[in-house]
N, C-alpha and C positions, 0 to 999 in steps of 0.2 A: 286315249290321246288326248280328248280337247283337254284334260288338264296342264297332260306335261306343255297342249298348244301356248292357252293362258300362259302355262309360267313362264315361258317362252319370250309371248307382248309382253308382262308385264316388265322383267330381267328389258329387252331392248328398250322401253317405257326408261326408265331408270335412267339406263347407261344416259338414251338421249336429254334428261335432265341433268345430267353427270356431266357429259357435254358441253351443258350449254351452260350449265353454270360456270366452269372452269372460263369458257370463250367471254365469259359476259365478267371476269375476274381480270384477266388478265386486258381486254379494254379497255376497264377501268385503269387496272395500272400503267397503262401503254398514255394511258387519257392524263393522266401524271406527271406531273414536274419534273426533272431532274431532281430539284431540291425537296421537294414534297416525300418521293422514293429515298432520296438521302436520309429525310428524317423520320422515315419505317425502318430503315434498315437501323441510323442509331438506334429506334427503338425498341427493337427484339434487341439488340446487339446491350443496352440495360437492360433489359429484362431478364436473358440470359444472365449475365455478371451480375446482379441482385439475387438471382436461384442461388447460382454460383457459392455467394457467399453465406445465403441461410443455410446452405447445405454444410458450407464449411466449419459456421459457426457452430450447429450443431453436432458434427462429428468434434470438433472439440471437444467438447461437455460433452460427450460421450468417454472419450480415452481421460476426459481426466475425473471422472466419476467411476469407469474402472480404474484407475488407480490408482485414486483413493480409498477402492473397494480393496484391490489387491494387498492397500499396505495399513491396512484398518486396521488390523491384525499387529503390526508392527509400532514400538515409542522408539522415535528419533532423538539424538541427541539439537540439541537449539544452540545457537549462536548465540556469545554472547564479549560486551566489550568492560574489559573492567576498568578502574580506576581507584584509584586513590584522596585516598581525603587521613588527614595524621597519619597512621599509622593502620588503618582497616583497610581492608579493600572490601569494594563495593562492582555492581556490574551492572547495567541496563540491555535486555534485552536487543538485538541487534538488527533492528527492523524499527524498533525507534531511535538511531542515531543517523541522522544526517552528514555528520560531519566532524570533525575533531580538527580546531585551528589552534594557533597559536594566537596567546595574549595578543591583540592588537588594538592601536586606539579606541575607546572608548568615546562616545556622543556623550557630555551628563544630561540628563535630563528632573528638569525641577518637580516641586512637586510629588516628587512618590518616597515610598521606605527604604531605610538606606541601605539594604542590601540591597537593591537595582543599583547598575552599576551604569547604567545608561543604556541607548541602543546601536548597531552595527546596523554595516550596513552586507550584511552577507548574504553575496552572490548576485544583488540585483532584488534581494529583499532585505526588510525592517523590521531584523529582530534585538530583543530586550536580553540586555545581559545581568546574571544574578552571579553570586556571588556566591555557592552553595555555602560555605562556612560559615557567614553570616547570617542566610538565612535557616542556618540549621542553630545557630547562637549557640558555636563553636568558639572557638578561640582565633581570632586576627592573627595571621603570620602576615610577613610582608611576601609580595609576588616573588618570584622566582624565573630562571629557564627555565625547570619542568610544566611549568605552569598550564594548564591546557582549558582552552572553551571549548564544553559539551554540546553542542548540540543536537537535542534531543527535540522531536513532534511526537504526536499525539493526535492523530485527525486532525486539525486545520491549524490545530494549535504550534507554537515554536520557540521553546525559548533558547536561551544560549548557556550555562552553565560552567562558573571556574570553579576548578578542579584543581587539586595538586599535583594530578600526574595523571597520564591514560600510559595502561600497562598494555593489554595483547589483548585479541579477541581468541574467544579460548568457549569450546563444545561444551554443555553440559547435560546431562541428562537427567532427566526425569528423579531417578534411584535416585540420585545425587543431593537431591531436593528434600529439604524438611521444610516443615513450616511456620509459621510464627508462631504458634503456640506453645510449639516444642521444642523448639532451644533459641526462646524468648529472649532466655537471658547473655545468649551471643549476641546479640543486636542493641548497639547505643540505645539509651529512651530518647535521644532526638532523630533517628530511624525509624521508630517504628511505627510512625501512624502510614508511613511513603515503603514497608518493606510489606513487598511476598514471601521474603521465606529464609532460610541460608542455607549455599550450596557446599557440599562439605569436600574439596575435590587433594586426596594427600592427604598434605598436613596443613592448607589452606583454608581459612574460613571467608568465603565472601556470600555479601550482604546484598541481598539480589532488590534492587531497587524496583517498584513498577511506576511507570513513566506515567499511566490516568489519574494513578495516587497524588504521585508530588504533581500536575503539572495543573490537577481541577482542584488541589486540594485546596477548601475555606480560605487559607494563608497566600495563598498562589494568586485566588480572586483580588484576594482584597487588595491586591497589588496595582491588579492590573483595575479598578476602580478608580484608585487614584491617579490614573496616567491621564 
C-alpha cells in the first residue's frame, strides 16, 4: 500500500508540474503581441510547408527510381530529327534540338572562318550560324526555300546549322543502329569524325550525328577562338 501511495503522490506531482508548465506557456503566449503570435504561426506554417516539400521530393525520387527499375529491362526507341545534305540523310537526337527555323537575316561577323555566316537573335539569345556544307568542306550550293536553320545544343553550347532541308521526327530503336566500324563505308568521309553510327530503317540509310562530337570538335572550337 505504501508503494501505491508513493506512486500516486509522484503521479499527482507530475500532473501538477505539467499543469504549471502549461499555464506558464499560456501566460507567455498571452503576453506576446498579436504580431509576435502571427510570426510564430507563419514560422510554423513555413516549417510544415518545407517538410511537405521535402517529403514530396523524396516521394518523386523514389517513384522515379521505381519506374527506372521497372523499365530497366526494356529498350525503347529514341526520337531523332532527320535532315538532308546533298542526297544523304542525317539525324540528331531530338533532345539536342532546340528548334528549326527558316533562314532569316544573319548579321555578319568580321575575322571569322569562311563557314561562319554570322550571328542571329535566337529567341532573345545570340547564336552563331554555321553553314554545315562549308564546315564539312562540301560542294557549295545557293540557298533555296527548303534551306533551314537547325539549332543544336549540348550543355550550354548552341549552334545554328544551315542544312539543305529538315525531314521529320522519327523513332529509332537501338537494334536498328550499327556502329561506325561495322558500316563505315556507308558514312561519307567528311562525316565520320562527327558520326555515332548508322540507322537502317526500311531502305533508308541515316547517318547519326553526335551533337557533342560536332559542337566540341577541334574545328568548331577553333572557330570560337577566332570570334
